[in-house]
N, C-alpha and C positions, 0 to 999 in steps of 0.2 A: 501851413501850421506851426506856430509858434513854438520851441523847444526851451520849455517854464523846465527848471529843476524838478516840478511838478510832476509834466507829462515824461524827461528824462528819467526820472526814480518810478513810476509806474511802467515806461516801457523795460527797463531794466529789470522790476520784479517779474513781471509777464518771460520775459525769455529765461529768467534763472527758475521759473515752474516751469516752463514749458521744459528745460534740457533734463528736470530733475522729474518730470512728465514721463519723460522719452526713457532714462533710465531707469524707472523703477518697474517700469513695461516692460524694456530687453531684458529686466531681472526676474519675473515673474515670466514670459514668456522661457525663459531660458530654463528656470526652475523648472518649468510644469517637462519641459523639452526632458533633461537630463532626471527627474522623476518617473515621468513615464518610463521613462526606457533602465529605470535600477527596477523597476517593478517587473518588465517584462522578463529581467533578466534571473529574477529571483524568483519568478513562476514556471518559466520553462529548466530551472534546478530540480527545483522541488519534483515536477512535472518528471522529468529524468529520475532525480531518486528512486518516486513513486514506481518508477516502470522496470525500473532495475526491483525493486525486492517483487513487484509482480514477476517477472520474469522468472526469478529463481523459484516460487513460489509454484510456477505454475510450471517447469523444467522439473521438480518433485514430483508432481502431481502425475505426469508424463512418465516418468520413471517409475514410480510403481503399479501405474497399470499396466507398460511396456513389461513389467516384473511379474506382476500376474498373468496376464496373458500368456507369455513365456511357460508359466507352472501347469498354467488350463489346457494349452495343447498338451505339450508334455507329457501330461498324467494322464491321456486318452490310450494306451495302451497297459495301462496300468489296469490292478484287479480293483474291484469299486473302494471294499474297502481300505486298501493302501491309499486308492489317489484322496478320497475324501480325507484322510491325515496328514496328506502332502500337502490338500488347497489349503487345510484349516489351518494349518502353518503358516503357511503361505499369507493368508489371509489375518492372520495375528498377528505376525511380523507385520506387516502392513498399515493397520492398528494402530502397533506397540512404535511403529517409529513415525506415527504421524496422528496425535491425539483430534482431530479434526475430525478424522473416521471412527471417531466412538460412536457416534448416532448412526453414521450411515454400516455400519458396523454391524450395530445391534439387530441389523433386520436380515442378516443372513444369521447369527447364531446367537439361538436363546439361552444356553448356557454361559453360569456367567464367567467374566474377561476376568482374567487376572493380569496381573502388569505380568511381564518376564524376570523371576526369580524369587518372587513371591511364594507362597502358600495357599494353596490354592481356599484350602480350606479357614483363611483370614475372615476375618469380617470387613477386609475391603472387596472380597469379591463377591459383590453381591451381581445378581444381573445387571445387565448393559441397560436394559428396559429402564431402570428403574430411577440408573442414576442420571440423574439431571447434572449438564456441567454449564459455566456459566463463560 
């Protein structure tokens, strides 16, 4: 094969295209690896954050459950009316501490629930079964 100028230019163009192709392919593969690693790190950090907040909520729930359990076991020796008052105060305190328990708390309390420090005759002291929380 004779190396004319046309053949030499053609070969040079193909070499340049090949070099650029390899460079572009390397860049794409490297970018994809970096992007995947960054996405993994973001997902793991968000997962750790959500797990931490869930852990705090669950620990609070367990603390309330332990407190109520201790209240129930320690009041067995008291008279019935005194025990009911103590248990009522403990359950009301649990609902006041965590408004998420307002709906379950209405199952054991048919009387109006009043937040601590409010007048029980106020308009906000409506039965918890009639309240809708969103």
